[in-house]
N, C-alpha and C positions, 0 to 999 in steps of 0.2 A: 505244370507247376512240379517243381522238383521235391522229393519225399525227403533224402536226406538231410542231416543236420549241419552241414560242413558245405559252404558255399565253393568252397576252392577245390572240392572234388566232383562238379558237374564235369560234362563231357568238353574237351577242347570246342567242339562245334557250335555248344551254346553259349562258351563265351565268344566267338567270334562274331556269332550273332549280336551279343552285347556290346562288341568292341564297334561295331557298324553301327548300331543307333548312337554311341557314345561320339563316334565319328561326325556322322550327319548331324547331332547337336553341336558339335563345333563349328559345322558349316554354319547353321542357322545364328548361331550367335555373333558368327562373323558377320553375316548379313544384317542381323538386327541391330546392333550397337554401333556399327557404322556411322548410319545416318546422322547420328547426335552429333558425330565432328564436325558435319559440313553445316551446320545449320546457319553458322552466320554467313556462310558462301551461299547458301540458298537463301536466307532472307534478303540479300542483296541482288540475286539475281532475280527473284521473283517479287521485289518489293513486299516483304510480309511484316506485318504488323507483331507484335511481342505476343498477344494472344494469338494469333495465327500460326507463328513459328510452333508455341508450345503447344499448338492443336495437331500440326502435322507430325509433330515429336513424337504423339502417344495416340494419335488417331487409329494405327494399325491395332490397338488392342480392342478396339470395337469391333472390328474385325473377326478378332479370336476371339471375342466373347460369344459373337453369335453363331460361330462354328463350334465352340468346344463341346457342348454337351450332344449336338447331330452329330461329330468326330466321332464321340467315345461310343455311343450306342450303334451307328454304322459299322463302326471298325470291328466292334464285337462281332455285328449282325452277317456283316460281308466279307470281314478279311482286314487285317491289319497290314497285311505286307503292301495290300493295294493302296490303302491310305497314306501309310508312311511316302513310297515312292511319289505319289499324285504330291503331298505336300512339298516335298523337298523339290523336286522339279518346278512346281509351282512358285516357291518363295523364290528360287532364284530367279525366274523370269520376270516376277514383279520387282524386285531389285534392278534388274535391267531397265525395266518398262518407266519407272519413275522419272530416271534422266531423262525423260522424254518431255515432261512437264514443263508446261510454257505459263502456269496459272496455280493459284491457291488451290482452286477445284480441281485441276488435274493433279500434284500430288496427292491432295488428298484421297483420290481415287483409287489410285496405284497403291496407296498407304495403306487403306482399307482393306484391299484385295491381296496385298502383301500378309495382312495379320489374319485373313481367312486359310492361307493357303499354310502359313506358320501355324496356327491352331492346328490344323489337321497332322502336323509332324509330331507337335509336344504333345497333345493329349494323348496319341497311340503311343507316344515311346515310352512317355511315364505307366502307360497301362500295360505294356508290354515288360517293362523293367519291375515293376511293382508286385507282377503277376508270376513270373517265372519263378522265383524263391521268397516266399513271404518271411521265413525266418531272418532274412538278411534284407529285408525290403527298404530300409535308410539306407544302407552301405549300398545298395546297387543302384536306387534312385539318387545318390551322392555320386556314384561314378559317373553317372551321365550329365551330373553338373561340375564335375573335375574338368571335363571334356569340354562343357558348354564353355567353362573358363578360360581354356586355350584358345578358342576361337574368339572369346571376347575381349580377349589381348592382340591376338595376331591382327584381327579385323581394324578395330581401331586405329591401330600404330600403324599397319599398312595405309590405310585410308587417308590418316593425316599427313604421312609422307608423300602420297601421291597427291593429296590435295596443294600440299605445299610449295612442290615439283613444276606440278603443271597449271595452278592456278583455276582448276575446271574443277568443280565438283561432282561430275558426272562420269569422268574416266575411271576410278579406284571403283565405283559401284558397278560401272558396266563389267568391269574386269571379275569382280568377286561373283556376280549374277550369273556369267558366263561358268563359272568354274562349278559354281552350286549344282547348274543344270546337268553338266556332264556327270557329276558326282551322284546324282538323283537317278540318273539313268543307268549308271553301274549297278544301282543298290537291286534292280530287275533280276542280276545274276548272283549277287552275293546274301540277299535275304533267303531263306528258307521257311516256306509257310507251315510247315512241321514245328516250327521253333516259336517263329512269330505269333502265330494263331493258336496259343496255347489255352485259349478259354473261350470256347465257343456258345455255355450253356444259355446266354441271354437270347440266343436264336429264339427261343422257345417261351420268350415272356415278350408280352406285348409292350409298348413301349410307354404306355399311360401307365400301365401297372408297376414298370420299372423305376420311372419317375417318381411315382408315389411310396412305393418302398424305399428307395433311397432318398428322398427330398425330405422325409420326415425323419430321418435318422440324426439325432443329436450331434454325435461324434463327427459326423459329414459338414454339419455348420460350423461345428467348432473351428476344423481346418479351413474353412471358407473366411471366419473371423479373423484368424490369426494370417491367411494368406493377403487378406483386403489390407488390414492395418501395415503389413509389411512390403505389398507390390507397390502402394501409393508412393509411399517415399523411393523406393528402387527405380520406379519409370519416372517420377518427378526429375528425382535428380539425373537419371541418365539420360533424358530429354532436353532439359534446359541447361544442366549441368555444365556440359562443356560451352555451350554459349554466353551462358554468365561469366565463367573463369575466363574467357578469351576478352570478354567484352568488359569486364571491372577487374580482373589481376593479370591482364595483360599477358595471358598465353598466346602462345603460337599455335597454329594447327597441330606441329608434332608433339609440342609439349602436353597439350590438352589431350591427345589421342594417347600417350604414354601416360598420364596421369589417372586417365579414368579407364586407362586398361588394367592400370593396377586395380583399380575398386571393382570392376567388372571383369576382370579377368583374372589376374592373379591370385585375388580376394577369393577367389570361389576354386582354389585347385585342392582345398582341403575337404572339398565336398566329400568323399569318399571317405576319411578320417572320422569326420564329423558324424557323417551318418552310422558309422560302426558305433561311436559313443551314446549316440541316440538309440541305436539298436540295444548296446550293452547297458545304460545308465537309465534310459528313457526319456520319451520326448519333452517332459515339462523341463526339467534342470538344463535342456541345452538351449532351448529357447529363452528362460530366463537368462542366462548368463548372455547369449549373443544378441537379444533387443537389448540389455544393460550397455554392452558395448558400442552396439551401433551409435545409441542416441550420445553416448562420451565422445565417439571419435568423431562424429558429425558436427558436436559443439565445439570440441577442439578446431576443427579445421574451419570452422564458419567464424569463430570469435578469437581465438588464441593466438593461432597461427599467425604470422605477419603475411598480408598479402602478395607480396613481391620479392621474395630475398631465398638464400641458399635454404632455409628454414622448412618451407612451405615444401618446397621437395624433397627433404630427408625425412623430417619428424612429418610433415603432410604425408608424406609416402607410406609412410607407416602406417600412421592412421587411416589411409585410405585402404591400405591392404587388410587391415584388421575390420575395417567396415564392412569390405567385400566380401570376408569370411563369413559375418554374419547374414548379411542380406541375401547371399546364396544359399547357406545352408537352411536359413529358416523358410526360403521358397520351397525349397524342396521338402522340407518337415509339413508345410500344411498342404501337398498331397499327401503325404505318406499318413499323417493322423487320418485324412478322410479314407483311407485303404484301411486303416486299422479298422473302423467301424462297419465294415462291409465283407459279402462272401466274393471269392475270387470272379465268379463270373459276373457281378457288380463292379468290378473295380474300375473297368472303362468308364461307366455313367458317373460313378461318384468321381473320379478324377477330372471329368468335363466339368460338373456341377461347380466344382470348386475354381476350375480355370474359367469358366464364363463368368461366374460372379464377380471374382475378383479383377479378371482383366476388364470388364463393364465399368467397373470404378474406376479403376484406374487410368480409363481414356481423360478422364474429367482434372487428373494429376497434372498434366502437362497446360491446357486454357488456363485452369486456377494459378498454374505457377507463373504462366505469363500474366494474369490478372494481378496477382499479388506483388510483381516484380514492378508493374507500372505503379500501382497505387500506394504500397508499403516499403517497395525498395527491395532488392534483392537478398539483403541477409534476413529481412523478415520472413520473404517467399521461404527461403530453405528452412527457417527455423521450425515453420510452422508444418511444411511438408515432410522433412525428413524427422527433426528432434522430435516433435511434439507426438507425431503417430507412432516411432519406436518406443516412446515412453509409455504411449497406451499400451502397446502391444507387453512391454513389459510387465504391466500391473496386469492383463489379462493373463499372461503366461504364471504369474504368482496364484491367481486363481483357480487356474483352470484344473480340472482331474486328469491323472495321468492315461494315455489311452494306450501304453505298450501291454500293459497290465490285461486288458482286455483281448489285444490281439493274441498275447501267448494263450491265455485260455480257451480261446477258441479254436487255435492251432491243437492242443491238446486233444479240447474234446473230439475234435475230426479224426 
């Protein structure tokens, strides 16, 4: 952990480690978000129902939920570098393997495995970024999200183009999976354990004792609540949104890839700026502004902007970008708030608890979106999963206490 106050004075080698983490997050998001663009083709190929389609769209979050707490603990205990490489290579392999699926069960299995490897990378990456420089924690976590956004735009856009050109949903995923495996193997030489494994104090703590200490921390569970209320609309819309827009709004695969790339890609590029804002002015006002913006933009996209016109692409593109800013920034702040409430040695475990809790519940957002679409219609499904959850988050943000002050006080006392 760095002691100076200015993060820009960190050694260049440490910035290079952060760059590799961030670049890995771009590969991660490209693999993660491209699958949703191909769901309509997957449904036709495997003869899936709407509920099955929603399930395979989000079932990877179940795998991530299962691994998040063990990943945070094991990375702190046995080495973060090993877990990062393991996660990156594994998620690339699973992206390629899902293209071999011949049934719903096969696709679901590979997607769960994808989530397990993905969770190994996600939790450990945020643990490293959050412990290197606590005074700029939100900004450095936001830096990770900025690169995530690059992958979240490039991946779906490339995959939509590949799908429209070839008509085969497996080709683009195979290419991305292979590229990800190659990048993961290169990290063996790029990561330096001296910098990635900055906190190993938890090696002296028994797992049960550590879970008890962190698990009864109110600030950690505030982070969990914030993350749940944001991640369910995040993944409900990400998993079924492209399919719904192609089915009911007449989007082509390329248009869907570009539109949702704006939400889950371009929208998150401001992560480092909003992280700086949250470090400077507080977590609470940041979440109040962004959750309100999310609910408003979602309402405009679903109800006000015409379904098939140039207005949808122009004004809708602007709203989707603003909505993406909010979704990504709050995602980062959920982890950041939990990290505010614990010591540096417990950051991995606290991050794991937030990830496990939120991703377990977000698994149900896909099947629920499919069920609501079948029973109530796609507009009602979008309203319930996206608008209503973000409105609830807005209320929670109004009522919460600021965690930034606690973090600064603990740093001063140390």
